[in-house]
NUFI-393986 format. One record per residue: residue number from 1; residue in one letter; x negated, y, z of N, C-alpha, C in turn. Coordinates in nm, 3 decimals. Layout:
BEGIN
> NUM; A; X; Y; Z; X; Y; Z; X; Y; Z
...
***
This chain:
BEGIN
> 1; M; -1.670; -0.181; 1.663; -1.737; -0.284; 1.587; -1.641; -0.351; 1.488
> 2; I; -1.523; -0.390; 1.537; -1.427; -0.457; 1.449; -1.384; -0.364; 1.338
> 3; G; -1.364; -0.235; 1.371; -1.324; -0.140; 1.267; -1.423; -0.138; 1.152
> 4; A; -1.552; -0.142; 1.185; -1.655; -0.142; 1.081; -1.650; -0.272; 1.001
> 5; L; -1.623; -0.383; 1.068; -1.616; -0.512; 0.999; -1.500; -0.516; 0.900
> 6; L; -1.388; -0.457; 0.937; -1.271; -0.459; 0.851; -1.275; -0.352; 0.743
> 7; R; -1.348; -0.243; 0.768; -1.351; -0.133; 0.674; -1.411; -0.174; 0.539
> 8; V; -1.517; -0.254; 0.540; -1.581; -0.292; 0.414; -1.487; -0.373; 0.326
> 9; P; -1.422; -0.480; 0.377; -1.327; -0.551; 0.291; -1.211; -0.463; 0.244
> 10; L; -1.160; -0.378; 0.332; -1.050; -0.289; 0.294; -1.095; -0.196; 0.182
> 11; E; -1.214; -0.141; 0.193; -1.265; -0.053; 0.089; -1.282; -0.127; -0.043
> 12; Q; -1.325; -0.253; -0.038; -1.339; -0.333; -0.160; -1.203; -0.352; -0.227
> 13; V; -1.104; -0.385; -0.148; -0.970; -0.407; -0.202; -0.915; -0.277; -0.261
> 14; Q; -0.928; -0.167; -0.187; -0.878; -0.039; -0.236; -0.950; 0.004; -0.364
> 15; R; -1.081; -0.016; -0.369; -1.157; 0.019; -0.488; -1.107; -0.060; -0.610
> 16; R; -1.082; -0.191; -0.590; -1.032; -0.274; -0.700; -0.892; -0.230; -0.742
> 17; M; -0.807; -0.199; -0.644; -0.673; -0.151; -0.678; -0.681; -0.026; -0.765
> 18; L; -0.763; 0.069; -0.723; -0.774; 0.194; -0.799; -0.833; 0.170; -0.938
> 19; E; -0.932; 0.083; -0.947; -0.989; 0.052; -1.079; -0.880; 0.000; -1.172
> 20; R; -0.802; -0.098; -1.124; -0.698; -0.157; -1.208; -0.586; -0.058; -1.238
> 21; L; -0.546; 0.019; -1.137; -0.442; 0.120; -1.160; -0.487; 0.220; -1.266
> 22; H; -0.610; 0.267; -1.256; -0.661; 0.363; -1.353; -0.670; 0.301; -1.492
> 23; E; -0.711; 0.174; -1.500; -0.716; 0.106; -1.629; -0.578; 0.094; -1.694
> 24; H; -0.474; 0.088; -1.611; -0.338; 0.074; -1.662; -0.266; 0.209; -1.676
> 25; G; -0.340; 0.318; -1.671; -0.281; 0.448; -1.697; -0.231; 0.523; -1.575
> 26; F; -0.254; 0.468; -1.457; -0.212; 0.536; -1.334; -0.332; 0.611; -1.276
> 27; D; -0.400; 0.688; -1.361; -0.525; 0.750; -1.321; -0.507; 0.875; -1.235
> 28; D; -0.383; 0.910; -1.205; -0.357; 1.021; -1.115; -0.344; 0.977; -0.970
> 29; L; -0.353; 0.848; -0.945; -0.349; 0.797; -0.808; -0.489; 0.794; -0.749
> 30; D; -0.497; 0.816; -0.617; -0.624; 0.801; -0.549; -0.603; 0.723; -0.419
> 31; A; -0.711; 0.699; -0.347; -0.706; 0.614; -0.228; -0.605; 0.663; -0.124
> 32; A; -0.589; 0.793; -0.113; -0.495; 0.848; -0.013; -0.352; 0.806; -0.040
> 33; H; -0.317; 0.777; -0.166; -0.181; 0.738; -0.202; -0.151; 0.591; -0.172
> 34; L; -0.253; 0.508; -0.166; -0.232; 0.364; -0.159; -0.151; 0.316; -0.037
> 35; P; -0.168; 0.374; 0.081; -0.088; 0.324; 0.194; 0.063; 0.326; 0.169
> 36; V; 0.109; 0.423; 0.093; 0.254; 0.433; 0.066; 0.303; 0.310; -0.009
> 37; F; 0.216; 0.250; -0.092; 0.255; 0.136; -0.174; 0.232; 0.002; -0.105
> 38; Q; 0.169; 0.002; 0.013; 0.136; -0.127; 0.074; 0.262; -0.203; 0.113
> 39; Y; 0.250; -0.335; 0.112; 0.362; -0.424; 0.140; 0.423; -0.390; 0.275
> 40; P; 0.553; -0.384; 0.288; 0.657; -0.418; 0.192; 0.697; -0.303; 0.101
> 41; G; 0.625; -0.195; 0.101; 0.656; -0.083; 0.012; 0.757; 0.011; 0.073
> 42; P; 0.774; 0.126; 0.009; 0.860; 0.230; 0.066; 1.007; 0.221; 0.025
> 43; Q; 1.040; 0.133; -0.067; 1.173; 0.131; -0.128; 1.284; 0.129; -0.023
> 44; G; 1.367; 0.232; -0.024; 1.483; 0.240; 0.063; 1.454; 0.286; 0.205
> 45; A; 1.330; 0.309; 0.239; 1.294; 0.350; 0.375; 1.320; 0.499; 0.396
> 46; R; 1.348; 0.535; 0.520; 1.351; 0.676; 0.557; 1.206; 0.720; 0.576
> 47; P; 1.172; 0.842; 0.542; 1.035; 0.887; 0.561; 0.984; 0.867; 0.703
> 48; S; 1.068; 0.890; 0.803; 1.023; 0.871; 0.942; 0.992; 0.725; 0.972
> 49; E; 1.070; 0.632; 0.914; 1.042; 0.489; 0.932; 0.908; 0.452; 0.868
> 50; L; 0.885; 0.502; 0.747; 0.761; 0.471; 0.678; 0.642; 0.531; 0.752
> 51; A; 0.656; 0.653; 0.803; 0.548; 0.715; 0.879; 0.512; 0.629; 1.000
> 52; A; 0.613; 0.580; 1.070; 0.588; 0.495; 1.187; 0.521; 0.365; 1.145
> 53; R; 0.567; 0.303; 1.038; 0.508; 0.178; 0.990; 0.362; 0.196; 0.952
> 54; L; 0.331; 0.310; 0.889; 0.194; 0.336; 0.844; 0.108; 0.399; 0.953
> 55; R; 0.170; 0.428; 1.067; 0.099; 0.491; 1.179; 0.035; 0.623; 1.138
> 56; M; 0.116; 0.705; 1.074; 0.069; 0.839; 1.037; 0.176; 0.940; 1.076
> 57; S; 0.136; 1.063; 1.086; 0.233; 1.166; 1.124; 0.335; 1.185; 1.011
> 58; K; 0.452; 1.233; 1.050; 0.555; 1.261; 0.951; 0.507; 1.368; 0.853
> 59; Q; 0.431; 1.465; 0.905; 0.382; 1.572; 0.820; 0.285; 1.518; 0.714
> 60; A; 0.193; 1.430; 0.756; 0.097; 1.373; 0.661; 0.169; 1.289; 0.557
> 61; L; 0.266; 1.209; 0.602; 0.340; 1.126; 0.507; 0.419; 1.214; 0.410
> 62; N; 0.485; 1.317; 0.460; 0.563; 1.402; 0.371; 0.475; 1.471; 0.268
> 63; Y; 0.352; 1.503; 0.305; 0.258; 1.559; 0.208; 0.231; 1.457; 0.096
> 64; L; 0.204; 1.329; 0.135; 0.180; 1.224; 0.036; 0.304; 1.199; -0.049
> 65; L; 0.420; 1.194; 0.015; 0.544; 1.171; -0.060; 0.568; 1.283; -0.161
> 66; G; 0.542; 1.406; -0.120; 0.558; 1.519; -0.212; 0.466; 1.507; -0.332
> 67; A; 0.342; 1.469; -0.307; 0.246; 1.451; -0.417; 0.293; 1.339; -0.510
> 68; L; 0.334; 1.226; -0.453; 0.378; 1.112; -0.534; 0.508; 1.143; -0.609
> 69; E; 0.591; 1.226; -0.549; 0.714; 1.268; -0.616; 0.680; 1.357; -0.736
> 70; R; 0.588; 1.451; -0.718; 0.547; 1.539; -0.829; 0.481; 1.459; -0.942
> 71; L; 0.412; 1.350; -0.905; 0.346; 1.267; -1.006; 0.442; 1.168; -1.073
> 72; G; 0.564; 1.159; -1.022; 0.665; 1.075; -1.085; 0.671; 0.931; -1.037
> 73; Y; 0.614; 0.902; -0.919; 0.614; 0.765; -0.868; 0.733; 0.734; -0.777
> 74; L; 0.790; 0.835; -0.717; 0.903; 0.812; -0.628; 0.988; 0.936; -0.620
> 75; E; 1.103; 0.918; -0.560; 1.190; 1.031; -0.530; 1.254; 1.008; -0.395
> 76; R; 1.285; 1.118; -0.330; 1.356; 1.114; -0.201; 1.498; 1.156; -0.229
> 77; R; 1.592; 1.065; -0.202; 1.734; 1.090; -0.230; 1.813; 1.090; -0.099
> 78; P; 1.923; 1.165; -0.098; 2.010; 1.160; 0.020; 2.068; 1.019; 0.036
> 79; H; 2.084; 0.977; 0.159; 2.148; 0.849; 0.187; 2.297; 0.865; 0.160
> 80; P; 2.359; 0.766; 0.092; 2.500; 0.783; 0.056; 2.594; 0.801; 0.176
> 81; D; 2.559; 0.743; 0.290; 2.646; 0.752; 0.408; 2.611; 0.867; 0.501
> 82; D; 2.495; 0.929; 0.481; 2.451; 1.037; 0.568; 2.369; 1.135; 0.484
> 83; Q; 2.432; 1.240; 0.438; 2.367; 1.335; 0.348; 2.247; 1.406; 0.411
> 84; R; 2.238; 1.405; 0.545; 2.122; 1.467; 0.611; 2.000; 1.377; 0.604
> 85; S; 2.022; 1.249; 0.586; 1.913; 1.151; 0.584; 1.866; 1.128; 0.441
> 86; R; 1.736; 1.118; 0.424; 1.678; 1.090; 0.292; 1.619; 0.950; 0.291
> 87; R; 1.621; 0.888; 0.173; 1.562; 0.756; 0.151; 1.462; 0.767; 0.037
> 88; I; 1.358; 0.686; 0.046; 1.255; 0.685; -0.057; 1.292; 0.580; -0.162
> 89; H; 1.283; 0.618; -0.288; 1.311; 0.526; -0.398; 1.199; 0.537; -0.501
> 90; L; 1.141; 0.424; -0.535; 1.040; 0.422; -0.640; 1.108; 0.446; -0.774
> 91; T; 1.042; 0.523; -0.858; 1.088; 0.541; -0.995; 1.037; 0.422; -1.076
> 92; A; 1.073; 0.418; -1.203; 1.022; 0.311; -1.290; 0.869; 0.313; -1.292
> 93; R; 0.810; 0.432; -1.292; 0.664; 0.444; -1.288; 0.609; 0.386; -1.158
> 94; G; 0.674; 0.413; -1.047; 0.630; 0.359; -0.919; 0.641; 0.207; -0.915
> 95; V; 0.752; 0.154; -0.964; 0.772; 0.008; -0.968; 0.665; -0.058; -1.057
> 96; A; 0.624; 0.012; -1.164; 0.525; -0.044; -1.255; 0.387; -0.061; -1.191
> 97; T; 0.361; 0.010; -1.081; 0.232; -0.005; -1.013; 0.222; -0.136; -0.935
> 98; I; 0.335; -0.191; -0.895; 0.336; -0.307; -0.805; 0.263; -0.428; -0.863
> 99; P; 0.294; -0.472; -0.986; 0.221; -0.587; -1.037; 0.071; -0.560; -1.057
> 100; V; 0.036; -0.436; -1.086; -0.105; -0.401; -1.103; -0.177; -0.414; -0.968
> 101; I; -0.115; -0.360; -0.863; -0.173; -0.368; -0.729; -0.184; -0.514; -0.685
> 102; R; -0.078; -0.591; -0.705; -0.081; -0.733; -0.665; -0.187; -0.810; -0.743
> 103; G; -0.202; -0.779; -0.870; -0.304; -0.844; -0.951; -0.444; -0.813; -0.901
> 104; A; -0.467; -0.688; -0.862; -0.598; -0.648; -0.809; -0.629; -0.722; -0.680
> 105; V; -0.530; -0.733; -0.592; -0.550; -0.806; -0.467; -0.578; -0.953; -0.495
> 106; A; -0.505; -1.011; -0.588; -0.527; -1.152; -0.624; -0.669; -1.173; -0.678
> 107; E; -0.719; -1.079; -0.757; -0.856; -1.089; -0.808; -0.957; -1.094; -0.693
> 108; V; -0.940; -1.002; -0.598; -1.033; -0.997; -0.484; -1.023; -1.126; -0.403
> 109; E; -0.901; -1.174; -0.381; -0.885; -1.299; -0.305; -0.952; -1.416; -0.377
> 110; E; -0.941; -1.421; -0.509; -1.008; -1.528; -0.585; -1.159; -1.519; -0.570
> 111; E; -1.213; -1.397; -0.576; -1.357; -1.380; -0.560; -1.402; -1.420; -0.420
> 112; W; -1.327; -1.380; -0.319; -1.364; -1.415; -0.182; -1.351; -1.565; -0.158
> 113; T; -1.251; -1.627; -0.220; -1.236; -1.772; -0.208; -1.355; -1.842; -0.271
> 114; A; -1.401; -1.792; -0.385; -1.518; -1.851; -0.452; -1.643; -1.836; -0.365
> 115; R; -1.656; -1.723; -0.296; -1.774; -1.699; -0.211; -1.769; -1.776; -0.080
> 116; L; -1.650; -1.782; -0.020; -1.637; -1.844; 0.113; -1.596; -1.990; 0.108
> 117; G; -1.534; -2.031; 0.000; -1.471; -2.162; -0.007; -1.328; -2.152; 0.041
> 118; R; -1.243; -2.241; -0.009; -1.099; -2.236; 0.022; -1.073; -2.244; 0.172
> 119; E; -1.138; -2.335; 0.241; -1.111; -2.355; 0.383; -1.145; -2.231; 0.466
> 120; R; -1.262; -2.174; 0.442; -1.301; -2.054; 0.519; -1.214; -1.935; 0.483
> 121; F; -1.179; -1.920; 0.354; -1.093; -1.808; 0.316; -0.955; -1.823; 0.380
> 122; D; -0.899; -1.943; 0.378; -0.769; -1.965; 0.441; -0.774; -1.936; 0.591
> 123; A; -0.884; -1.974; 0.655; -0.900; -1.946; 0.798; -0.907; -1.794; 0.821
> 124; L; -0.978; -1.724; 0.735; -0.987; -1.579; 0.745; -0.849; -1.516; 0.729
> 125; R; -0.776; -1.561; 0.630; -0.642; -1.508; 0.605; -0.551; -1.531; 0.725
> 126; R; -0.554; -1.653; 0.781; -0.471; -1.683; 0.899; -0.510; -1.595; 1.017
> 127; A; -0.640; -1.577; 1.040; -0.686; -1.495; 1.152; -0.641; -1.350; 1.136
> 128; L; -0.654; -1.295; 1.015; -0.612; -1.159; 0.991; -0.460; -1.144; 1.006
> 129; A; -0.384; -1.241; 0.959; -0.238; -1.238; 0.975; -0.201; -1.240; 1.122
> 130; E; -0.273; -1.320; 1.199; -0.246; -1.328; 1.343; -0.276; -1.195; 1.410
> 131; L; -0.390; -1.135; 1.378; -0.425; -1.006; 1.435; -0.323; -0.899; 1.394
> 132; N; -0.278; -0.903; 1.272; -0.179; -0.808; 1.224; -0.047; -0.824; 1.300
> 133; A; -0.006; -0.948; 1.321; 0.120; -0.974; 1.393; 0.111; -0.924; 1.536
> 134; E; -0.004; -0.939; 1.599; -0.021; -0.892; 1.737; -0.019; -0.741; 1.744
> 135; A; -0.067; -0.675; 1.639; -0.072; -0.529; 1.640; 0.065; -0.466; 1.613
> 136; S; 0.155; -0.541; 1.556; 0.286; -0.487; 1.518; 0.377; -0.468; 1.636
***
């Protein structure tokens, strides 16, 4: 039941992100790519760390990273202290997506605040943050 309740708002946010990204020329991104960009982002992470954070298999994440690398959003570089270890680094194109994504989220939050009122929206945000902290 809760999954269904959360899926609709998540889909609204993702849809807005993709609309704004496509409007800004990032039309090669799709919904499957968005988890890689979610806060705090992949910058400097090892692929295995990011896979664990996103709760996805290493194989699935490496597939997404490969696609994003081919599209020019990130690169996987050897760690300077351990050549066997790779780190994820956003390219300039990848970094340019961040303000667009944040702007899209801010738009949705403004709309939800207008619909719910500031007090109810703030309560919703606190409740979701609490649930997120418990799940971590």
